[in-house]
N, C-alpha and C positions, 0 to 999 in steps of 0.2 A: 661735165667731169667724165663722162663718154669721150667724148675726144678728147683731154685727154690723159687715157686711158691706149686710147689708139695711136696715139702720138706716142707717148713710153715705148707702146707694141713696136712701132715702126723703129722707133732711137733703138731696142734691144735688137730689131732681126739685119737692122744695117749694121749695128757692131760686129755682130754673127758676119756679115759680107764680111765685115773692112777684116777680120781674123784670115780668116777663104781666102781674101785676095795679098796679105801677107806673106799666106803661103805659098800666093803662087809667082809673085809676085820679087818675092826680096831672100827666096829660100835659095834660089838658084845662085843670085849673084856672089850672098856671105859665104857660103861652100865656097863657091872660087876661091872669096878672095882668103878664107881661110886654111887651104888647101896653096894660097901663094905665099903664107904668114904676111896678106900685108894688116897689120895691123891699124896703123891711120885709118886704111881702107871699108872695114868691118865695123870703126866704133863710128862714122862717117853711116853707114847704112843705119846699124842702132839708131843714133839719130835722129834718124828721117826715121823707123816705126814708132820713134817714144813722138816726133811733135804731129801725131795724126790721130786723130779726135777721139777722148775717149781714154788712149794707151795711159797708163800709170809706170808699168817696165820692166824692162827688155835684158833676158840675163842669156851670154849662152858663152855653155861649159866645152871645152873641147875634150878630147879626147888622150889627150894632154896632161890638162886640170890645169888649161892655160884657162880663165873667169872672163869674158868682158862685159857688165852692165851700163844699166844708163834709167836714169830712174828712183823714186820710195815707191817700198810695197807699204801701204796704210792699212790700217779696219776697214777701209768702204768697198776694197773689192771683192767686185763679185764675179768674173770672169777670170778666168786661168788657161793656157793652153800650149800645154810642152808640142815642144817642134822638132824633130829626130833633122840633125844635118847629113846629107848623104853625097860622097864625093865619087860619079863612076860607080855607083855602088857599092862606097864603102860609107859608113860613118861613120866620119869625123869631129861630131860634138849634139849639142843637143840644146833646142834655143827655148822660152820660156815665159811669157809673155804676158801680161796680169793689166786689167783692164779696171773700172769702176764705174759709176754712173752718172758722175756728177755734171758731165758736159750735158747730157740726157734729161737728168733735174734742173742744172740751169736755163734749159734750154725753154723744162716746157714751163715752169716760174715765169720766162719773160712771156710767153705762153697764155695762163695762167692770167694775169695783169692785162693782157691784152684784150681778152676774155670779157671781165669781169668791164672792166672801162666800158670795151663796144656795148654789153649787151647793157649798163648802168644808162647810159646816154639813149638806149634806146627806148628803156622802162620809163627815163624823164618821161623822152617824146609821146608815149605813150599814153603815161598816165597827164601825161599837159593838157594834150588832146582829150583824150577821157572828162579832166573836169570843164576844159570848154562846155563841149559837147553836151554837159550834164546840167552845165549852170547856167546853158542856152535851153536847154532841153523844162531842165524839170524844176531848176534848186531854186533858180531867179523868181520862180511863179508862187514854189513853196513859200520863200520871203514876202511874196504881193497877200499869197492864204493866209500865213501868220498875221505879218503886220495889221492888215482885216480885221484877225478875230480879238489883236487885241482893240482896237479902238472898240468894236461896235458896243458901245451902246445904246440904253434906250432912246436915246435924243436921234443915232445916225439910220435907228433901224432900220429903217424903211429905204438902205444905199442896196441895192441888189450889187455883190461881186462881181467881177469881169476880170480876164487874163486877156494881157494886151498878144497879139503877134501868133495868134491859133490857128493853125489850121481848122480843115474843112470837116475832118476826121476825128472823132472823139476819142480820147483812151482814159486815163482812169484818173485823171486830174481835173479831165471836165468833169468827170461821177463827183469827184469830190465838190468842187467849187462846185452843182449840183447841191449836193447833199448839203452844204450851211445854206447856200439862197433857203432851201427847205427851211434849215433851221432856223436859221432866219425868219420867217414866214411861219411858224410856229411860233416863238416866242412872242414874237410880232399879238399874236393871236391870246398865248398865254400873258402875255403882260395887263392887255388889255379885262380878260378875265380876274387876272389880279385885283385888278383898279375896283373893278364890277364888286368884288367882294371884298378888297377895303371902307367902302363904301358904306357895304353893308352888315360891315365888321363896326364900324362909327355909332352906325344908325343902336346895332344889336350892344355895343359900350352902353351907350347913351341906358336903354331899353336897359341894361343889368345894372345900372350905377344907381336906377332908380329903385328898381325891387330890395340890391343891395340894402341902401339907405331903410327902404322899408321891414328891412326884413333887421339887420342891424338896433332898428328898433323895436322888435319880439325882443327879439332874443336879450339886451336888455334890460325890457323888462321881466323876460323869464330866467337873467341870473340872476334882477332882485329878488324874486318870488323865492328862488332856491339858495339867495344868497340865506335867506331869515329864515326858510329852512334851511338850512346849514346849523348856523345862529341854535335854533330849538332844537336839530338831534344832538351838538355837541351841549346846550345846557340839559337836555335832558341825561345825555352819556356823563358829565362832570355827576350830577344827581344821583344815576344807579352807580356810578363808584362810589359817590360820598356814600348813599344808603349800606354796598356788598363791605362798605370799608366798617361802618355802623354795627350792620349785619356780625359783619367778624368779631365783632368790638361787643357784640350785648352776647356773642355766644361766650366767651373768653367771660362776659358776667359772670353770664350765669351758670357755666363748668364754675369760677371760683369761688360763686356762693355758695355751691355748691360745696366745694370741698373744704371753702372755712368752716364753714355749717356742722361738718360731722367733728370738729379737735373740737370745734366750743362749746359744742351739745357733751362733749365727754366732760367738757370743766364743766359742767353745769350740773353733768348729775354726778360730780367728783366730790364737786363741793355741794351739793344736798349731801349727801352720806357727810360729807365730813362737820355738816353741821350736825344733820344724828350724832355723832361719835361726841363731841362737843359738848352737848345737850345732855348725854348718859355717863360723857367725865365729869360734867358739873352738876349733876347730883348728885354721882358718888363724891363728889366730895361734900357735896351737903350734909346725905346720909348718914356719912363717915364708914361709905361702906367697900369703899373703893381699894382695892389689893393688889399686892401689888402683878400677878398674872392678867391681870384683868389693865394698871393702867400700862405693862408691857405689851399687851395688844396690841390696843388702842394709839400705842407711838409708831407700833408697829404695821399701821393702818395708815398713819397719819402721814407716814414716810411713801405708802406705794398711791397714799389719795396727791402728795408733790410730788414724786414722781410720775406722774397723768397727769398734770395739769398743765407740770413745765415742759413735755410732751410734746402734749397741746395746745400751748398756745407757742410755743417752735413754729411747730410744723406753721401757726395760721403764721405769724407773722413771715415764713418764708413765703407764704401761698401769697402777698396781701404787698410783702416785697415784690414776687417776679411780677406782678398784677401791676403792682404801679409803673413798672419799668417798660410794659406794651404799651400800658394804655394813656398816660403820662407824656410820656415824650411822648406819642404814638401824636394829641394834640400840639405838645408844644413846639417836637420839629426840630429841635439846636442840632450845630456840629461840633460834639465832644470827643474830649478824649475819652474812649473806654476801653476798662477788660475783653478781650472779644468771648475767653473760654467765660468767667463769667456771665457776660447776659445774654448769648447760647444758651446758659442752663437755664438762666431764669424764662427765654423766653421757651423752650421744650416743656419745663416743667409747668406750667400757666397752661397751653396748649395741649397736652397730657392728658386737661381738667372733662379735652372736651371727650377724648375717645377711653376712660376709664374703663370700661366695661371687656373691652377688647386686650389683648395681649401680647403686647409687640415691643418688640426687642427695638433700642433707639440707641444704637453706635459711636459713640461723640471724639472724633480726634481730632483734637486744635492743640494750639502749647499754653498755657495756663498764664503762661506770662505774657503776651501775645496784647499788646494795643496800640489800639488805631485808630485817629482822629476824623470821625466817620458820623451820617447820620445814624445815631441806631435805629430809628423810627424805621424808617426804609429795611435795615436786615427784620427785624420783627414783622414786618407786612410781608415780606418775601416767606420767613420761614414761615410764620404763618399759616399761606398760601401753599407752599409748598407741604407741612404734613397733612393741611386739610385736603386736599387735592388727597391722596396716598390715601387719607381711610375711607376716603367719599369713595373714590372711584376706583386707588391700586388694590385697595384690602374687601373691596365690595363683597359682601357673604361670610367675608375668610375672620378668624374670629385669632387671624394668629399671625406676624409680617414682623421682615423686619428693616430696618432703614437706617441707611447709614448717610452724615453731616461729617463730610472731612474740612478742615481749614488748612489752606499754601499758603505760605506765608515769603513773597521772593524779594527780592533787595527796592521794585516798582510796584509790584502787583500782590493784588491776593485775591486767592481760586476758590471760593464756595464747588464744593461735588460734590451732590444731592444726590442719593440712588436709594429706591425701593425692592423687592420680591415679587411687586402686586405682580397685577393681570398684564401691565406695561400701556401705551398705548396705541391707537385703531393709525393704521394706516392713516387714511383719512383725512383722519384732522391734524395731521405731528405733527406735514406740510404750514396749516393753519397756525398750531393751540396759541400762536402768540395774537392773534387776531383779535378782537375786541364780539364779545355774543358769539364766540365758538364752544358750546357745553354740550356734552352725551349725556345732561340732567335734562333739556328746557321741558320741564311741564313737571320736573321734579324738587323745585325750589332751587334750578341751579338757574345760573343769573351767564356766564362765558364769559365775564370781566377779570377774575382772577390769575391768570394766567397776562391777561394785556396789562393789571395794575403793576405785577413782580414786572414785568416786560418793559412799560416807562420806568418806572422807578431801577432799575437795574441802567438805563439807555441815558434817561435828561440827572436824573438828581445822582445817582452813585459816578454816571460818566466813563458804564464800564458794557462789558456785551453776555448774551444769555444761549445758550443752545443747547440744543438736545442729544446725546451724546452718547453711541453706541450699548446697549447690553445687551447678554444672552439670556433676560431674565430684568419685569418691571419696568422702572424704567429711569433713566439717568441728565441730571440737569448741571449743566457746568456752568459758573458764574464768572468771569474776571474783573476786579476795579481796580482802577489804582489802584494804589497804597501810600496813602498820609501820614504822614503822625508829627504829633501836636511837636511846637521848639521846646526842646526839653526830654525825649521819650524817642523813645525807637522800638526796635520789632529783633526777633528774635525767631530765629529755622525753630523749626517742627524737631519738636522731640518725637522720633522712632520710639524711644518705650516707656510714651504715654501709656493711661492703663483707660481704657474706656470707659463711659458715662453711659450704663442701661439705664 
């Protein structure tokens, strides 16, 4: 580029010199031709100027207005000179010469092509010589080292690496060859050590197989004992679960017996009083001392005794019906179609006998027309355990409390939301409340199986899920099970206007 730039500057300088030569060489002859009005000679002279390199246009304007011009003025004009034409001290016209760099550029392009070709040839020759020298001195040895490295195995590791046609002086390739040979010897030693280690490992594996066989036999024996212990524990757990269920049933029996005893006692007392009045009426009739007033009083007492006996017997019938719903279905355990509202009320009324001395408010929200096809005994046990836990744990040392039992039915599921406002669950046992034998009353009659029974009933028997929900006061359990209806029965959504059953 520097050379081309210098050539360009040289061409521009030559153009300047050419303009000077035109002024010196042609100005005098042109002035003489114009003075003699020799137009052919003038044209011949300016055409001679136009034939000079880089000159594109020549124009002569005489003082009489006569114009002589040759060539074309283009947009590429780079230099224009104006020369006055003087003859013997008199100005007889003016000559304008225009030039461009076209010839200079063309010459530069030719020179650039020559430079590129010559430099390419030089570089090709140098590169070829360099490649040959590098190949002879370096590359062929690297190929030799590469092939040796690829072919190195445990069988030919004893063969050293040797480079041919090497000089007496050492260089980096010789150091690389020496390093590879040292590595080869190191690998050979490592292979020998690995073979020794492998032999030792084989012997060790033999010993380990013997020990594993012995340990396996011992583990099999231990597993047999563990399985036997597990079977015994499972049997004990089943017995405890059955004992827990029977204990709950015994408590219900005792409570129901106590509750039934009260209306029956009232009935016996009323019947005794009724017998006395009948005897009094009979004596009055025999002695013919019966008055209208006495008869009216005795009949009024008869009506009162009849109402008392009827109320007491109805109450006893309700208690026995509820107990039958809980106890009989608990043993037979059928899957039947029930009215859920009636069934829940029976269970609650039966369990209420366990804590009659305390003033609990039990709110039940459920659609009275909701019929479900389910295991009633499972719901008996679930509600009984919930109510019993609230009584024993949630309302400990409390005479009052609120319990909410809400059932929500959708197209495919039934949700029970049980909540009380007791003291709630301890954070330490909240995560393991459904595990067996987890209780805060150990040593005080608690077995820790109540919530585990509920969990198993919900997950296995009812095919649902149970979880502890967050609650500001007390504890809240949410039970969700698939909703099934017997063929021909139907479910209805909950009625928000249903009254609360206390």
